[in-house]
Structure formats: structure tokens, C-alpha cells
Backbone as JSON Lines, residues from 0, in Angstrom:
{"i":0,"aa":"X","n":[-104.17,54.75,-7.52],"ca":[-103.15,55.6,-6.95],"c":[-102.14,54.71,-6.21]}
{"i":1,"aa":"X","n":[-100.88,54.92,-6.52],"ca":[-99.8,54.17,-5.87],"c":[-99.52,54.76,-4.49]}
{"i":2,"aa":"X","n":[-98.93,53.97,-3.64],"ca":[-98.59,54.42,-2.29],"c":[-97.22,55.11,-2.28]}
{"i":3,"aa":"X","n":[-96.94,55.8,-1.2],"ca":[-95.62,56.43,-1.04],"c":[-94.51,55.38,-1.11]}
{"i":4,"aa":"X","n":[-94.75,54.25,-0.46],"ca":[-93.76,53.17,-0.44],"c":[-93.49,52.64,-1.85]}
{"i":5,"aa":"X","n":[-94.55,52.46,-2.64],"ca":[-94.37,51.99,-4.02],"c":[-93.57,52.99,-4.84]}
{"i":6,"aa":"X","n":[-93.83,54.27,-4.63],"ca":[-93.11,55.31,-5.37],"c":[-91.63,55.34,-4.97]}
{"i":7,"aa":"X","n":[-91.36,55.22,-3.68],"ca":[-89.97,55.2,-3.24],"c":[-89.26,53.97,-3.8]}
{"i":8,"aa":"X","n":[-89.93,52.83,-3.8],"ca":[-89.34,51.61,-4.36],"c":[-89.06,51.79,-5.86]}
{"i":9,"aa":"X","n":[-89.97,52.45,-6.57],"ca":[-89.76,52.69,-8.0],"c":[-88.52,53.55,-8.22]}
{"i":10,"aa":"X","n":[-88.33,54.57,-7.41],"ca":[-87.14,55.42,-7.55],"c":[-85.87,54.62,-7.24]}
{"i":11,"aa":"X","n":[-85.94,53.72,-6.28],"ca":[-84.77,52.89,-5.99],"c":[-84.51,51.91,-7.14]}
{"i":12,"aa":"X","n":[-85.56,51.4,-7.79],"ca":[-85.37,50.54,-8.97],"c":[-84.69,51.33,-10.09]}
{"i":13,"aa":"X","n":[-85.13,52.59,-10.27],"ca":[-84.49,53.45,-11.27],"c":[-83.01,53.63,-10.93]}
{"i":14,"aa":"X","n":[-82.71,53.86,-9.66],"ca":[-81.31,54.03,-9.24],"c":[-80.51,52.77,-9.53]}
{"i":15,"aa":"X","n":[-81.09,51.6,-9.27],"ca":[-80.4,50.34,-9.55],"c":[-80.15,50.17,-11.05]}
{"i":16,"aa":"X","n":[-81.17,50.51,-11.84],"ca":[-81.03,50.4,-13.3],"c":[-79.92,51.32,-13.8]}
{"i":17,"aa":"X","n":[-79.88,52.53,-13.29],"ca":[-78.83,53.47,-13.7],"c":[-77.47,52.98,-13.24]}
{"i":18,"aa":"X","n":[-77.41,52.44,-12.04],"ca":[-76.15,51.93,-11.52],"c":[-75.63,50.74,-12.3]}
{"i":19,"aa":"X","n":[-76.53,49.97,-12.9],"ca":[-76.14,48.8,-13.67],"c":[-75.85,49.08,-15.13]}
{"i":20,"aa":"X","n":[-76.03,50.32,-15.55],"ca":[-75.77,50.68,-16.95],"c":[-74.28,50.62,-17.24]}
{"i":21,"aa":"X","n":[-73.95,50.4,-18.5],"ca":[-72.53,50.37,-18.86],"c":[-71.93,51.78,-18.78]}
{"i":22,"aa":"X","n":[-70.61,51.84,-18.76],"ca":[-69.92,53.11,-18.59],"c":[-70.24,54.12,-19.68]}
{"i":23,"aa":"X","n":[-70.42,53.65,-20.93],"ca":[-70.73,54.56,-22.04],"c":[-72.09,55.21,-21.83]}
{"i":24,"aa":"X","n":[-73.06,54.42,-21.39],"ca":[-74.41,54.97,-21.14],"c":[-74.37,55.96,-19.99]}
{"i":25,"aa":"X","n":[-73.66,55.61,-18.91],"ca":[-73.58,56.52,-17.77],"c":[-72.87,57.81,-18.13]}
{"i":26,"aa":"X","n":[-71.85,57.73,-18.98],"ca":[-71.14,58.96,-19.34],"c":[-72.0,59.86,-20.21]}
{"i":27,"aa":"X","n":[-72.87,59.28,-21.03],"ca":[-73.79,60.11,-21.83],"c":[-74.81,60.78,-20.92]}
{"i":28,"aa":"X","n":[-75.22,60.1,-19.87],"ca":[-76.21,60.67,-18.95],"c":[-75.54,61.5,-17.87]}
{"i":29,"aa":"X","n":[-74.21,61.44,-17.79],"ca":[-73.49,62.03,-16.68],"c":[-73.65,63.53,-16.54]}
{"i":30,"aa":"X","n":[-74.28,63.9,-15.49],"ca":[-74.34,65.29,-15.08],"c":[-74.63,65.3,-13.6]}
{"i":31,"aa":"X","n":[-74.34,66.39,-12.95],"ca":[-74.46,66.48,-11.5],"c":[-75.54,67.51,-11.17]}
{"i":32,"aa":"X","n":[-76.71,67.0,-10.79],"ca":[-77.84,67.87,-10.51],"c":[-78.66,67.31,-9.36]}
{"i":33,"aa":"X","n":[-79.25,68.21,-8.58],"ca":[-80.23,67.78,-7.6],"c":[-81.55,67.58,-8.34]}
{"i":34,"aa":"X","n":[-82.32,66.6,-7.91],"ca":[-83.56,66.24,-8.57],"c":[-84.67,66.12,-7.54]}
{"i":35,"aa":"X","n":[-85.83,66.66,-7.87],"ca":[-87.01,66.43,-7.04],"c":[-88.12,65.88,-7.92]}
{"i":36,"aa":"X","n":[-88.93,65.03,-7.34],"ca":[-90.06,64.44,-8.03],"c":[-91.29,64.63,-7.13]}
{"i":37,"aa":"X","n":[-92.14,65.58,-7.5],"ca":[-93.35,65.86,-6.72],"c":[-94.47,64.98,-7.25]}
{"i":38,"aa":"X","n":[-95.11,64.27,-6.33],"ca":[-96.22,63.39,-6.69],"c":[-97.51,64.1,-6.31]}
{"i":39,"aa":"X","n":[-98.17,64.62,-7.32],"ca":[-99.32,65.5,-7.1],"c":[-100.45,64.82,-6.33]}
{"i":40,"aa":"X","n":[-100.73,63.58,-6.64],"ca":[-101.88,62.91,-6.01],"c":[-101.58,62.47,-4.58]}
{"i":41,"aa":"X","n":[-100.33,62.34,-4.21],"ca":[-99.96,61.95,-2.86],"c":[-99.58,63.15,-1.99]}
{"i":42,"aa":"X","n":[-99.47,64.31,-2.59],"ca":[-99.07,65.53,-1.9],"c":[-97.75,65.33,-1.15]}
{"i":43,"aa":"X","n":[-96.8,64.74,-1.86],"ca":[-95.47,64.52,-1.3],"c":[-94.44,64.64,-2.4]}
{"i":44,"aa":"X","n":[-93.18,64.62,-2.02],"ca":[-92.1,64.7,-3.0],"c":[-90.92,63.87,-2.52]}
{"i":45,"aa":"X","n":[-90.13,63.43,-3.48],"ca":[-88.89,62.72,-3.22],"c":[-87.76,63.5,-3.89]}
{"i":46,"aa":"X","n":[-86.59,63.33,-3.36],"ca":[-85.42,64.01,-3.93],"c":[-84.26,63.04,-4.0]}
{"i":47,"aa":"X","n":[-83.3,63.41,-4.81],"ca":[-82.06,62.65,-4.92],"c":[-81.06,63.5,-5.66]}
{"i":48,"aa":"X","n":[-79.93,62.91,-5.95],"ca":[-78.89,63.6,-6.7],"c":[-78.49,62.74,-7.88]}
{"i":49,"aa":"X","n":[-78.56,63.32,-9.07],"ca":[-78.08,62.67,-10.28],"c":[-76.61,63.04,-10.44]}
{"i":50,"aa":"X","n":[-75.75,62.04,-10.38],"ca":[-74.31,62.29,-10.52],"c":[-73.66,61.07,-11.14]}
{"i":51,"aa":"X","n":[-72.81,61.3,-12.11],"ca":[-72.07,60.22,-12.78],"c":[-73.0,59.17,-13.36]}
{"i":52,"aa":"X","n":[-74.15,59.61,-13.86],"ca":[-75.09,58.68,-14.47],"c":[-75.83,57.82,-13.47]}
{"i":53,"aa":"X","n":[-75.8,58.18,-12.21],"ca":[-76.46,57.41,-11.16],"c":[-77.38,58.32,-10.35]}
{"i":54,"aa":"X","n":[-78.34,57.71,-9.68],"ca":[-79.25,58.43,-8.78],"c":[-78.9,58.04,-7.36]}
{"i":55,"aa":"X","n":[-78.53,59.03,-6.54],"ca":[-78.07,58.8,-5.17],"c":[-79.0,59.5,-4.17]}
{"i":56,"aa":"X","n":[-78.92,59.07,-2.93],"ca":[-79.52,59.79,-1.79],"c":[-81.03,60.04,-1.98]}
{"i":57,"aa":"X","n":[-81.78,59.0,-2.31],"ca":[-83.22,59.13,-2.49],"c":[-83.88,59.25,-1.12]}
{"i":58,"aa":"X","n":[-84.72,60.27,-0.97],"ca":[-85.39,60.5,0.31],"c":[-86.67,61.3,0.1]}
{"i":59,"aa":"X","n":[-87.6,61.18,1.03],"ca":[-88.82,61.97,0.98],"c":[-88.51,63.36,1.54]}
{"i":60,"aa":"X","n":[-89.07,64.37,0.9],"ca":[-88.79,65.75,1.29],"c":[-90.09,66.54,1.38]}
{"i":61,"aa":"X","n":[-90.0,67.76,1.9],"ca":[-91.17,68.63,1.93],"c":[-91.21,69.52,0.69]}
{"i":62,"aa":"X","n":[-92.31,70.22,0.51],"ca":[-92.53,71.02,-0.71],"c":[-91.47,72.11,-0.89]}
{"i":63,"aa":"X","n":[-91.04,72.73,0.2],"ca":[-90.03,73.8,0.1],"c":[-88.71,73.25,-0.45]}
{"i":64,"aa":"X","n":[-88.31,72.08,0.0],"ca":[-87.08,71.47,-0.49],"c":[-87.22,71.09,-1.96]}
{"i":65,"aa":"X","n":[-88.4,70.66,-2.37],"ca":[-88.63,70.26,-3.76],"c":[-88.4,71.44,-4.7]}
{"i":66,"aa":"X","n":[-88.76,72.63,-4.28],"ca":[-88.61,73.82,-5.12],"c":[-87.15,74.21,-5.3]}
{"i":67,"aa":"X","n":[-86.27,73.75,-4.42],"ca":[-84.85,74.11,-4.48],"c":[-84.05,73.26,-5.46]}
{"i":68,"aa":"X","n":[-84.6,72.15,-5.94],"ca":[-83.86,71.24,-6.82],"c":[-83.57,71.89,-8.16]}
{"i":69,"aa":"X","n":[-82.48,71.46,-8.79],"ca":[-82.11,71.99,-10.1],"c":[-82.98,71.39,-11.21]}
{"i":70,"aa":"X","n":[-83.4,70.14,-11.04],"ca":[-84.29,69.48,-11.99],"c":[-85.53,69.09,-11.2]}
{"i":71,"aa":"X","n":[-86.67,69.64,-11.61],"ca":[-87.91,69.38,-10.89],"c":[-88.9,68.64,-11.79]}
{"i":72,"aa":"X","n":[-89.39,67.51,-11.29],"ca":[-90.39,66.73,-12.0],"c":[-91.67,66.76,-11.17]}
{"i":73,"aa":"X","n":[-92.81,66.73,-11.84],"ca":[-94.1,66.63,-11.15],"c":[-94.99,65.7,-11.97]}
{"i":74,"aa":"X","n":[-95.62,64.75,-11.29],"ca":[-96.47,63.78,-11.97],"c":[-97.33,63.07,-10.94]}
{"i":75,"aa":"X","n":[-98.2,62.2,-11.42],"ca":[-98.98,61.38,-10.5],"c":[-98.14,60.18,-10.07]}
{"i":76,"aa":"X","n":[-98.55,59.57,-9.0],"ca":[-97.82,58.39,-8.51],"c":[-97.9,57.24,-9.52]}
{"i":77,"aa":"X","n":[-99.04,57.06,-10.16],"ca":[-99.17,56.0,-11.17],"c":[-98.27,56.27,-12.38]}
{"i":78,"aa":"X","n":[-98.14,57.53,-12.75],"ca":[-97.26,57.86,-13.88],"c":[-95.8,57.61,-13.53]}
{"i":79,"aa":"X","n":[-95.4,57.84,-12.28],"ca":[-94.03,57.54,-11.87],"c":[-93.76,56.05,-12.02]}
{"i":80,"aa":"X","n":[-94.66,55.22,-11.53],"ca":[-94.46,53.78,-11.63],"c":[-94.39,53.33,-13.09]}
{"i":81,"aa":"X","n":[-95.28,53.87,-13.93],"ca":[-95.29,53.51,-15.34],"c":[-94.02,53.98,-16.05]}
{"i":82,"aa":"X","n":[-93.55,55.16,-15.7],"ca":[-92.34,55.7,-16.31],"c":[-91.12,54.84,-15.96]}
{"i":83,"aa":"X","n":[-90.97,54.49,-14.71],"ca":[-89.83,53.68,-14.28],"c":[-89.91,52.27,-14.87]}
{"i":84,"aa":"X","n":[-91.13,51.74,-14.99],"ca":[-91.31,50.39,-15.55],"c":[-91.1,50.36,-17.06]}
{"i":85,"aa":"X","n":[-91.07,51.54,-17.69],"ca":[-90.91,51.59,-19.14],"c":[-92.21,51.53,-19.9]}
{"i":86,"aa":"X","n":[-93.33,51.66,-19.17],"ca":[-94.65,51.61,-19.8],"c":[-95.16,52.98,-20.21]}
{"i":87,"aa":"X","n":[-94.43,54.02,-19.88],"ca":[-94.82,55.38,-20.22],"c":[-93.61,56.08,-20.83]}
{"i":88,"aa":"X","n":[-93.79,56.63,-22.01],"ca":[-92.72,57.35,-22.7],"c":[-92.6,58.76,-22.13]}
{"i":89,"aa":"X","n":[-91.4,59.1,-21.69],"ca":[-91.16,60.41,-21.05],"c":[-91.54,61.57,-21.96]}
{"i":90,"aa":"X","n":[-91.09,61.53,-23.21],"ca":[-91.35,62.64,-24.13],"c":[-92.84,62.79,-24.4]}
{"i":91,"aa":"X","n":[-93.54,61.7,-24.61],"ca":[-94.98,61.75,-24.87],"c":[-95.74,62.23,-23.64]}
{"i":92,"aa":"X","n":[-95.33,61.76,-22.47],"ca":[-95.99,62.19,-21.23],"c":[-95.75,63.67,-20.97]}
{"i":93,"aa":"X","n":[-94.55,64.13,-21.27],"ca":[-94.25,65.56,-21.1],"c":[-95.05,66.4,-22.09]}
{"i":94,"aa":"X","n":[-95.1,65.97,-23.34],"ca":[-95.82,66.72,-24.37],"c":[-97.32,66.79,-24.08]}
{"i":95,"aa":"X","n":[-97.86,65.75,-23.46],"ca":[-99.3,65.72,-23.17],"c":[-99.64,66.38,-21.83]}
{"i":96,"aa":"X","n":[-98.62,66.76,-21.06],"ca":[-98.86,67.42,-19.79],"c":[-98.99,66.48,-18.61]}
{"i":97,"aa":"X","n":[-98.83,65.19,-18.83],"ca":[-98.93,64.24,-17.72],"c":[-97.75,64.39,-16.77]}
{"i":98,"aa":"X","n":[-96.6,64.75,-17.34],"ca":[-95.4,64.97,-16.54],"c":[-94.93,66.39,-16.79]}
{"i":99,"aa":"X","n":[-94.66,67.1,-15.72],"ca":[-94.14,68.46,-15.83],"c":[-92.66,68.41,-15.47]}
{"i":100,"aa":"X","n":[-91.85,69.08,-16.28],"ca":[-90.41,69.12,-16.05],"c":[-89.97,70.58,-16.02]}
{"i":101,"aa":"X","n":[-89.29,70.94,-14.96],"ca":[-88.73,72.28,-14.84],"c":[-87.21,72.11,-14.76]}
{"i":102,"aa":"X","n":[-86.55,72.35,-15.89],"ca":[-85.1,72.15,-15.97],"c":[-84.57,72.93,-17.17]}
{"i":103,"aa":"X","n":[-83.28,73.11,-17.2],"ca":[-82.64,73.76,-18.34],"c":[-82.67,72.84,-19.56]}
{"i":104,"aa":"X","n":[-82.49,73.4,-20.73],"ca":[-82.58,72.64,-21.97],"c":[-81.57,71.49,-22.02]}
{"i":105,"aa":"X","n":[-80.34,71.72,-21.59],"ca":[-79.35,70.65,-21.58],"c":[-79.75,69.53,-20.62]}
{"i":106,"aa":"X","n":[-80.31,69.9,-19.48],"ca":[-80.79,68.89,-18.53],"c":[-81.94,68.09,-19.12]}
{"i":107,"aa":"X","n":[-82.82,68.76,-19.86],"ca":[-83.93,68.04,-20.5],"c":[-83.4,67.0,-21.48]}
{"i":108,"aa":"X","n":[-82.41,67.37,-22.25],"ca":[-81.83,66.43,-23.2],"c":[-81.18,65.25,-22.48]}
{"i":109,"aa":"X","n":[-80.52,65.52,-21.4],"ca":[-79.87,64.44,-20.65],"c":[-80.89,63.53,-19.97]}
{"i":110,"aa":"X","n":[-82.01,64.07,-19.54],"ca":[-83.05,63.25,-18.9],"c":[-83.57,62.18,-19.86]}
{"i":111,"aa":"X","n":[-83.54,62.46,-21.14],"ca":[-84.0,61.47,-22.13],"c":[-83.2,60.19,-22.03]}
{"i":112,"aa":"X","n":[-81.93,60.26,-21.66],"ca":[-81.12,59.06,-21.59],"c":[-81.45,58.22,-20.34]}
{"i":113,"aa":"X","n":[-82.08,58.84,-19.36],"ca":[-82.41,58.15,-18.12],"c":[-83.72,57.39,-18.25]}
{"i":114,"aa":"X","n":[-84.7,58.05,-18.84],"ca":[-86.03,57.44,-18.98],"c":[-86.18,56.94,-20.39]}
């Protein structure tokens, strides 16, 4: 099980990777949505805002705030680290139930460009 600090660092690495993407990649991923990532094994959640192909304002939040996000992810802390590192395929993890995604169909398609 990963720590809260490791999970927050992983989200910041994801934000850096998105920020370093070329303009064409960011424009394909470009949408403006609030995002929450609930880590089931740590009983905590993080939130941020996906805008212009970037992840902004990453912070730890409570469960009530996590439910308010437009795109909601739920997974284990180890799966978050593996996903950000590129060791876990988002589509396969979602299909197998390791990652739960609550979002509209267009948002689901756009998430594929991020992970």
C-alpha cells in the first residue's frame, strides 16, 4: 500500500507530464472538468481541475467534496502509482474493475489521452 504522500507526488508527476505535452496532445485532451481520485485503501481522496490539457490545483479533500467532482475516479493507492508510471493500462484496469470511473462518455474518451 502506497502512502498519501506517494499518491500526491504521483498526481503531481502526472500534472508535470501533462504540462510538458506538446500543444497538439494538450488540445486533444483539452476539456475543463473537476476531477476527484478516491483511494479506497487509504480512505482519502485528492482533487484537481483538468483544464487545457493540464491538471491544476491538486489537493487532498474529504469524501463529500469527492462526490461533487465532474469526473470521479476510485482505485487503490498502488494502482494510482502504477497508472501514473505507465505500468497499468487504464482501459484494462477499468474493464477488470480495478479502477472505477464515474464520468460522461465524452469525458471517458478524453481520459484515454491522459493515461
